[in-house]
DSSP file (Angstrom, degrees, kcal/mol; ACC not computed):
  #  RESIDUE AA STRUCTURE BP1 BP2  ACC     N-H-->O    O-->H-N    N-H-->O    O-->H-N    TCO  KAPPA ALPHA  PHI   PSI    X-CA   Y-CA   Z-CA
    1    1 A M              0   0    0      0, 0.0    25,-2.5     0, 0.0     2,-0.5   0.000 360.0 360.0 360.0 133.6   96.8  113.6   93.6
    2    2 A I  E     -a   26   0A   0     23,-0.2     2,-0.4    25,-0.1    25,-0.2  -0.892 360.0-170.4-106.1 126.2   96.1  111.6   90.4
    3    3 A L  E     -a   27   0A   0     23,-2.7    25,-2.9    -2,-0.5     2,-0.8  -0.952  20.0-139.9-119.4 135.1   98.8  111.4   87.8
    4    4 A V  E     +a   28   0A   0     -2,-0.4    25,-0.2    23,-0.2    23,-0.1  -0.841  37.6 155.5 -92.0 111.1   98.5  110.0   84.3
    5    5 A V     >  +     0   0    0     23,-2.7     4,-2.2    -2,-0.8     5,-0.2  -0.606   8.6 167.0-139.1  73.4  101.7  108.0   83.7
    6    6 A P  H  > S+     0   0    0      0, 0.0     4,-2.1     0, 0.0     5,-0.2   0.893  78.3  46.6 -61.1 -44.1  101.2  105.3   81.1
    7    7 A L  H  > S+     0   0    0      2,-0.2     4,-2.4     1,-0.2     5,-0.2   0.931 112.0  50.6 -66.4 -45.1  104.9  104.5   80.5
    8    8 A F  H  > S+     0   0    0      1,-0.2     4,-3.0     2,-0.2     5,-0.3   0.930 111.8  47.9 -57.7 -47.1  105.8  104.3   84.2
    9    9 A L  H  X>S+     0   0    0     -4,-2.2     4,-2.8     1,-0.2     5,-0.7   0.897 110.5  51.6 -62.9 -40.0  102.8  102.0   84.9
   10   10 A R  H  X5S+     0   0    0     -4,-2.1     4,-0.9    -5,-0.2    -1,-0.2   0.914 115.5  41.5 -63.3 -41.8  103.8   99.7   81.9
   11   11 A I  H  <5S+     0   0    0     -4,-2.4    -2,-0.2    -5,-0.2    -1,-0.2   0.933 126.2  32.2 -71.0 -46.6  107.4   99.5   83.2
   12   12 A V  H  <5S+     0   0    0     -4,-3.0    -3,-0.2    -5,-0.2    -2,-0.2   0.873 134.7  20.6 -81.8 -39.4  106.6   99.1   86.9
   13   13 A A  H  <5S-     0   0    0     -4,-2.8     3,-0.3    -5,-0.3    -3,-0.2   0.474 101.2-119.0-116.7  -4.2  103.3   97.2   86.9
   14   14 A G    ><< -     0   0    0     -4,-0.9     3,-0.5    -5,-0.7    -1,-0.3  -0.263  42.5 -61.7  90.1 178.9  103.0   95.5   83.5
   15   15 A K  T 3  S+     0   0    0      1,-0.2    -1,-0.2    -4,-0.1    -5,-0.1   0.601 124.7  57.4 -83.0 -10.5  100.4   95.9   80.8
   16   16 A Y  T 3  S+     0   0    0     -3,-0.3     2,-0.6    -6,-0.1    -1,-0.2   0.573  82.4  91.8 -98.3  -9.2   97.4   94.8   82.7
   17   17 A I    <   +     0   0    0     -3,-0.5    -4,-0.1    -4,-0.2     3,-0.1  -0.766  43.8 176.4 -91.3 123.1   97.5   97.3   85.6
   18   18 A N        +     0   0    0     -2,-0.6    11,-2.3     1,-0.2    12,-0.3   0.644  67.6  18.8 -98.4 -18.4   95.4  100.4   84.9
   19   19 A A  E     -B   28   0A   0      9,-0.2     2,-0.3    10,-0.1    -1,-0.2  -0.993  58.6-172.6-152.5 154.0   95.9  102.2   88.3
   20   20 A L  E     -B   27   0A   0      7,-2.3     7,-3.2    -2,-0.3     2,-0.7  -0.974  20.1-138.2-151.5 130.8   98.3  102.0   91.2
   21   21 A A  E     +B   26   0A   0     -2,-0.3     2,-0.5     5,-0.2     5,-0.2  -0.835  27.7 168.0 -92.0 116.3   98.2  103.7   94.6
   22   22 A L  E >   -B   25   0A   0      3,-2.5     3,-2.7    -2,-0.7    25,-0.1  -0.846  53.7 -81.6-129.4  91.5  101.8  104.8   95.5
   23   23 A W  T 3  S+     0   0    0     -2,-0.5     3,-0.1     1,-0.4    -2,-0.0   0.020 113.8   9.6 -44.7 131.0  101.3  107.1   98.5
   24   24 A P  T 3  S+     0   0    0      0, 0.0    -1,-0.4     0, 0.0     2,-0.3  -0.900 125.0  63.7 -97.4  18.4  100.5  110.0   98.2
   25   25 A F  E <   - B   0  22A   0     -3,-2.7    -3,-2.5   -23,-0.0     2,-0.5  -0.699  59.1-147.8-107.0 153.9   99.7  109.5   94.5
   26   26 A I  E     -aB   2  21A   0    -25,-2.5   -23,-2.7    -2,-0.3     2,-0.5  -0.987  23.9-157.2-112.7 117.6   97.3  107.5   92.5
   27   27 A L  E     -aB   3  20A   0     -7,-3.2    -7,-2.3    -2,-0.5     2,-0.3  -0.815  12.1-174.2 -98.8 132.1   98.9  106.6   89.2
   28   28 A V  E     -aB   4  19A   0    -25,-2.9   -23,-2.7    -2,-0.5    -9,-0.2  -0.903  29.3-135.2-127.9 155.9   96.7  105.9   86.2
   29   29 A R  S    S-     0   0    0    -11,-2.3     2,-0.3    -2,-0.3   -10,-0.1   0.828  81.8  -6.3 -77.5 -33.8   97.4  104.6   82.7
   30   30 A N  S  > S-     0   0    0    -12,-0.3     4,-1.9   -25,-0.1     3,-0.1  -0.930  74.4 -92.3-155.6 174.5   95.1  107.0   80.8
   31   31 A V  H  > S+     0   0    0     -2,-0.3     4,-1.7     1,-0.2     5,-0.1   0.847 119.3  59.1 -64.8 -35.5   92.4  109.8   81.2
   32   32 A E  H  4 S+     0   0    0      1,-0.2     4,-0.3     2,-0.2    -1,-0.2   0.915 107.8  45.7 -61.2 -42.3   89.6  107.2   81.0
   33   33 A T  H >4 S+     0   0    0      1,-0.2     3,-1.3     2,-0.2     7,-0.2   0.894 108.9  56.4 -66.1 -39.7   90.9  105.5   84.1
   34   34 A K  H 3< S+     0   0    0     -4,-1.9    -1,-0.2     1,-0.3    -2,-0.2   0.830 108.5  48.1 -60.1 -32.0   91.4  108.8   85.8
   35   35 A E  T 3< S+     0   0    0     -4,-1.7     2,-0.9    -5,-0.1    -1,-0.3   0.461  84.2 106.2 -90.1  -1.9   87.7  109.5   85.3
   36   36 A S    <>  -     0   0    0     -3,-1.3     4,-2.5    -4,-0.3     5,-0.2  -0.698  53.5-164.9 -81.4 107.5   86.6  106.1   86.6
   37   37 A E  H  > S+     0   0    0     -2,-0.9     4,-2.4     1,-0.2    -1,-0.2   0.873  87.5  51.6 -60.6 -38.5   85.1  106.9   90.0
   38   38 A V  H  > S+     0   0    0      2,-0.2     4,-2.5     1,-0.2    -1,-0.2   0.939 111.3  46.0 -66.1 -46.8   85.1  103.2   91.0
   39   39 A T  H  > S+     0   0    0      1,-0.2     4,-2.1     2,-0.2    -2,-0.2   0.924 114.2  48.0 -62.8 -44.3   88.8  102.7   90.1
   40   40 A I  H  X S+     0   0    0     -4,-2.5     4,-2.1    -7,-0.2    -1,-0.2   0.899 111.7  50.0 -64.9 -40.1   89.8  105.9   91.8
   41   41 A H  H  X S+     0   0    0     -4,-2.4     4,-1.9    -5,-0.2    -1,-0.2   0.906 107.8  54.3 -64.6 -40.2   87.8  104.9   94.9
   42   42 A H  H  X S+     0   0    0     -4,-2.5     4,-1.4     1,-0.2    -2,-0.2   0.929 111.1  45.6 -55.3 -47.0   89.5  101.5   94.9
   43   43 A E  H  X S+     0   0    0     -4,-2.1     4,-2.1     1,-0.2    -1,-0.2   0.836 107.1  57.7 -69.5 -32.7   92.9  103.2   94.9
   44   44 A K  H  X S+     0   0    0     -4,-2.1     4,-2.1     2,-0.2    -1,-0.2   0.853 102.4  55.5 -65.2 -33.4   91.8  105.6   97.6
   45   45 A I  H  X S+     0   0    0     -4,-1.9     4,-2.2     2,-0.2    -1,-0.2   0.914 107.3  49.6 -63.0 -41.7   91.1  102.6   99.8
   46   46 A H  H  X S+     0   0    0     -4,-1.4     4,-2.7     2,-0.2    -2,-0.2   0.887 106.8  55.0 -64.1 -38.0   94.7  101.5   99.2
   47   47 A I  H  X S+     0   0    0     -4,-2.1     4,-2.3     2,-0.2    -1,-0.2   0.927 108.9  48.1 -59.9 -43.8   95.9  104.9  100.2
   48   48 A R  H  X S+     0   0    0     -4,-2.1     4,-2.3     1,-0.2    -2,-0.2   0.909 111.1  50.4 -62.8 -42.3   94.1  104.6  103.5
   49   49 A Q  H  X S+     0   0    0     -4,-2.2     4,-1.1     1,-0.2    -2,-0.2   0.908 110.0  50.9 -61.5 -41.7   95.5  101.2  104.0
   50   50 A Q  H  <>S+     0   0    0     -4,-2.7     5,-3.6     1,-0.2     3,-0.3   0.907 109.8  50.0 -63.1 -42.4   99.0  102.5  103.3
   51   51 A L  H ><5S+     0   0    0     -4,-2.3     3,-1.5     1,-0.2    -2,-0.2   0.912 108.0  51.5 -63.9 -43.0   98.6  105.3  105.8
   52   52 A E  H 3<5S+     0   0    0     -4,-2.3    -1,-0.2     1,-0.3    -2,-0.2   0.740 113.8  45.2 -70.5 -19.2   97.4  103.1  108.6
   53   53 A L  T 3<5S-     0   0    0     -4,-1.1     5,-0.3    -3,-0.3    -1,-0.3   0.231 119.0-109.2-103.3  12.6  100.4  100.9  108.1
   54   54 A F  T < 5 -     0   0    0     -3,-1.5     2,-1.9     1,-0.2    -3,-0.2   0.858  51.6 -93.9  59.9  37.7  102.8  103.8  107.9
   55   55 A I  S >><S+     0   0    0     -5,-3.6     4,-1.4     1,-0.3     3,-0.5  -0.371 117.4  59.1  67.7 -72.5  103.4  103.2  104.2
   56   56 A I  H 3> S+     0   0    0     -2,-1.9     4,-2.1     1,-0.2     3,-0.3   0.916 103.0  52.7 -59.6 -46.9  106.5  101.0  103.9
   57   57 A P  H 3> S+     0   0    0      0, 0.0     4,-2.9     0, 0.0    -1,-0.2   0.841 103.6  60.6 -58.4 -30.3  105.0   98.1  106.0
   58   58 A F  H <> S+     0   0    0     -3,-0.5     4,-3.0    -5,-0.3    -2,-0.2   0.954 106.7  44.3 -58.0 -49.2  102.0   98.1  103.6
   59   59 A Y  H  X S+     0   0    0     -4,-1.4     4,-2.4    -3,-0.3     5,-0.2   0.884 113.2  51.1 -65.5 -38.7  104.2   97.3  100.6
   60   60 A V  H  X S+     0   0    0     -4,-2.1     4,-2.4     2,-0.2    -1,-0.2   0.941 114.7  43.1 -62.5 -47.3  106.1   94.7  102.6
   61   61 A L  H  X S+     0   0    0     -4,-2.9     4,-3.3     2,-0.2     5,-0.3   0.911 111.8  54.6 -64.7 -42.6  102.9   93.0  103.6
   62   62 A Y  H  X S+     0   0    0     -4,-3.0     4,-2.2    -5,-0.2    -2,-0.2   0.943 113.3  41.0 -56.9 -50.6  101.4   93.4  100.2
   63   63 A I  H  X S+     0   0    0     -4,-2.4     4,-2.5     2,-0.2     5,-0.2   0.893 114.6  53.5 -66.0 -40.1  104.3   91.6   98.5
   64   64 A G  H  X S+     0   0    0     -4,-2.4     4,-2.4    -5,-0.2    -2,-0.2   0.930 109.7  47.0 -60.9 -46.5  104.5   89.0  101.3
   65   65 A F  H  X S+     0   0    0     -4,-3.3     4,-2.5     2,-0.2     5,-0.2   0.918 110.7  53.7 -60.6 -43.0  100.8   88.2  100.9
   66   66 A Y  H  X S+     0   0    0     -4,-2.2     4,-2.0    -5,-0.3    -2,-0.2   0.949 112.5  42.1 -57.8 -50.4  101.2   87.9   97.2
   67   67 A F  H  X S+     0   0    0     -4,-2.5     4,-2.5     1,-0.2    -1,-0.2   0.866 110.8  57.3 -68.4 -34.4  104.1   85.4   97.4
   68   68 A Y  H  X S+     0   0    0     -4,-2.4     4,-1.2    -5,-0.2    -1,-0.2   0.939 111.1  42.7 -58.1 -47.2  102.4   83.5  100.2
   69   69 A Y  H  <>S+     0   0    0     -4,-2.5     5,-1.1     2,-0.2    -2,-0.2   0.818 111.3  54.9 -72.2 -30.1   99.4   82.9   97.9
   70   70 A R  H ><5S+     0   0    0     -4,-2.0     3,-1.2    -5,-0.2     4,-0.5   0.916 106.5  51.7 -65.8 -41.5  101.6   82.1   94.9
   71   71 A V  H 3<5S+     0   0    0     -4,-2.5    -1,-0.2     1,-0.3    -2,-0.2   0.815  96.9  68.3 -64.1 -29.6  103.4   79.4   97.0
   72   72 A K  T 3<5S-     0   0    0     -4,-1.2    -1,-0.3    -5,-0.2    -2,-0.1   0.112 127.2 -98.8 -77.9  25.4  100.0   78.0   97.8
   73   73 A S  T < 5S+     0   0    0     -3,-1.2     2,-0.3     1,-0.2    -3,-0.2   0.827  76.2 145.4  64.2  37.1   99.8   77.0   94.1
   74   74 A K      < -     0   0    0     -5,-1.1    -1,-0.2    -4,-0.5    -2,-0.0  -0.747  50.6-113.0-100.2 153.0   97.7   80.0   93.0
   75   75 A T     >  -     0   0    0     -2,-0.3     4,-2.8     1,-0.1     5,-0.2  -0.243  38.6 -98.4 -70.5 170.5   98.0   81.7   89.6
   76   76 A R  H  > S+     0   0    0      1,-0.2     4,-2.4     2,-0.2     5,-0.2   0.928 126.4  45.5 -56.8 -45.2   99.3   85.2   89.5
   77   77 A M  H  > S+     0   0    0      2,-0.2     4,-2.6     1,-0.2    -1,-0.2   0.907 112.7  49.5 -67.7 -41.6   95.7   86.5   89.3
   78   78 A Q  H  > S+     0   0    0      2,-0.2     4,-1.0     1,-0.2    -1,-0.2   0.911 112.2  48.7 -63.0 -41.5   94.4   84.3   92.0
   79   79 A A  H >X S+     0   0    0     -4,-2.8     4,-0.7     2,-0.2     3,-0.5   0.932 111.8  49.3 -63.6 -45.4   97.2   85.3   94.3
   80   80 A Y  H >< S+     0   0    0     -4,-2.4     3,-1.0     1,-0.2     6,-0.2   0.923 112.0  47.8 -58.3 -46.6   96.6   89.0   93.5
   81   81 A L  H 3< S+     0   0    0     -4,-2.6    -1,-0.2     1,-0.2    -2,-0.2   0.655 106.9  58.9 -72.8 -14.2   92.9   88.6   94.3
   82   82 A S  H << S+     0   0    0     -4,-1.0    30,-0.3    -3,-0.5    -1,-0.2   0.609  75.8 111.0 -87.5 -14.1   93.6   86.8   97.5
   83   83 A I  S XX S-     0   0    0     -3,-1.0     4,-2.5    -4,-0.7     3,-0.6  -0.448  71.6-135.5 -62.8 126.0   95.6   89.7   99.0
   84   84 A P  H 3> S+     0   0    0      0, 0.0     4,-2.4     0, 0.0     5,-0.2   0.837 103.5  56.5 -55.2 -35.6   93.5   91.0  101.9
   85   85 A F  H 3> S+     0   0    0      1,-0.2     4,-2.0     2,-0.2     5,-0.1   0.904 110.7  44.2 -62.4 -41.2   94.2   94.7  100.8
   86   86 A E  H <> S+     0   0    0     -3,-0.6     4,-3.1    -6,-0.2     5,-0.3   0.899 110.0  55.0 -70.8 -40.8   92.7   93.9   97.4
   87   87 A K  H  X S+     0   0    0     -4,-2.5     4,-2.5     1,-0.2     5,-0.2   0.947 110.8  45.4 -57.0 -48.9   89.8   91.9   98.8
   88   88 A E  H  X S+     0   0    0     -4,-2.4     4,-1.8     1,-0.2    -1,-0.2   0.931 114.6  48.3 -60.5 -45.7   88.8   94.9  100.9
   89   89 A A  H  X S+     0   0    0     -4,-2.0     4,-1.0    -5,-0.2    -2,-0.2   0.904 113.4  46.1 -64.8 -42.0   89.2   97.4   98.0
   90   90 A Y  H  < S+     0   0    0     -4,-3.1     3,-0.4     1,-0.2     4,-0.3   0.914 112.7  49.9 -67.9 -41.3   87.2   95.3   95.5
   91   91 A V  H  < S+     0   0    0     -4,-2.5     3,-0.2    -5,-0.3    -1,-0.2   0.861 123.4  31.4 -63.3 -34.4   84.4   94.6   98.0
   92   92 A S  H >< S+     0   0    0     -4,-1.8     3,-1.4    -5,-0.2     6,-0.3   0.383  85.6 103.0-108.0   2.6   84.1   98.3   98.8
   93   93 A E  T 3< S+     0   0    0     -4,-1.0   -51,-0.2    -3,-0.4   -52,-0.2   0.744  86.2  45.6 -64.7 -23.4   85.1  100.1   95.6
   94   94 A S  T 3  S+     0   0    0     -4,-0.3     2,-1.1    -3,-0.2    -1,-0.3   0.487  91.7  87.4 -96.7  -3.6   81.5  100.9   94.7
   95   95 A D    X   -     0   0    0     -3,-1.4     3,-1.9     1,-0.1     4,-0.3  -0.791  57.9-173.8 -96.3  94.6   80.5  102.1   98.1
   96   96 A F  T 3  S+     0   0    0     -2,-1.1    -1,-0.1     1,-0.3     3,-0.1   0.547  82.0  54.4 -73.5  -5.4   81.5  105.8   98.0
   97   97 A D  T >> S+     0   0    0      1,-0.1     3,-1.3     2,-0.1     4,-1.0   0.433  80.5  99.2 -97.2  -2.9   80.7  106.3  101.6
   98   98 A Y  H X> S+     0   0    0     -3,-1.9     4,-1.8     1,-0.3     3,-1.0   0.877  76.3  53.6 -55.6 -45.5   83.0  103.5  102.7
   99   99 A L  H 34 S+     0   0    0     -4,-0.3    -1,-0.3     1,-0.3    -2,-0.1   0.724 103.6  59.0 -67.2 -18.9   86.0  105.5  103.7
  100  100 A K  H <4 S+     0   0    0     -3,-1.3    -1,-0.3     1,-0.2    -2,-0.2   0.805 119.7  26.9 -74.9 -29.6   83.8  107.6  106.0
  101  101 A I  H << S+     0   0    0     -4,-1.0    -2,-0.2    -3,-1.0    -1,-0.2   0.482  90.1 125.4-111.8  -6.0   82.7  104.6  108.0
  102  102 A R     <  -     0   0    0     -4,-1.8     2,-0.2    -5,-0.2     3,-0.1  -0.291  53.0-137.4 -61.5 133.9   85.7  102.3  107.5
  103  103 A K    >   -     0   0    0      1,-0.1     3,-1.4     2,-0.0    -1,-0.1  -0.632  30.7 -92.9 -88.3 151.0   87.3  101.1  110.7
  104  104 A W  T 3  S+     0   0    0      1,-0.3    -1,-0.1    -2,-0.2   -55,-0.1  -0.315 111.0  17.1 -60.4 145.2   91.1  101.0  111.1
  105  105 A W  T >  S+     0   0    0      1,-0.1     3,-1.9    -3,-0.1     4,-0.3   0.711  78.0 146.9  64.9  23.0   92.7   97.6  110.1
  106  106 A A  G X   +     0   0    0     -3,-1.4     3,-1.6     1,-0.3     4,-0.3   0.799  61.0  70.1 -59.1 -28.9   89.5   96.6  108.2
  107  107 A W  G >  S+     0   0    0      1,-0.3     3,-1.8     2,-0.2    -1,-0.3   0.742  81.6  74.1 -61.5 -23.3   91.6   94.7  105.7
  108  108 A K  G X  S+     0   0    0     -3,-1.9     3,-1.4     1,-0.3    -1,-0.3   0.769  82.9  67.8 -65.0 -24.3   92.4   92.1  108.4
  109  109 A R  G <  S+     0   0    0     -3,-1.6    -1,-0.3    -4,-0.3    -2,-0.2   0.719  96.4  56.9 -63.9 -19.3   88.9   90.7  108.1
  110  110 A Y  G <  S+     0   0    0     -3,-1.8     2,-0.4    -4,-0.3    -1,-0.2   0.333  74.8 117.2 -99.6   7.0   89.9   89.5  104.6
  111  111 A I    <         0   0    0     -3,-1.4   -28,-0.1     1,-0.2    -3,-0.0  -0.621 360.0 360.0 -74.8 127.7   92.9   87.4  105.6
  112  112 A S              0   0    0     -2,-0.4    -1,-0.2   -30,-0.3   -29,-0.1   0.367 360.0 360.0-128.7 360.0   92.3   83.8  104.7
């Protein structure tokens, strides 16, 4: 289910985040983002990642990876883009058949 929640996203995720997968929802900032097939597919990849990790561990790992990369002297954006979950989602966001062929734990290939 896709929900348009601009104020919630601004408070929780800041002004630069346009979409967020928070199982079982995809939260978006505006109607334009809701209609972006690539953005929605990116978030659907995160939903799949969350399910395979039983949801809560996904968030723990996500935050852990973020802080790990921040400690490695990366900027906020570099740390975000280094998170294996994000790497998988960005690489595959335009392949709309990806979730049909995706193997479980595929995000592990992107750990560096």
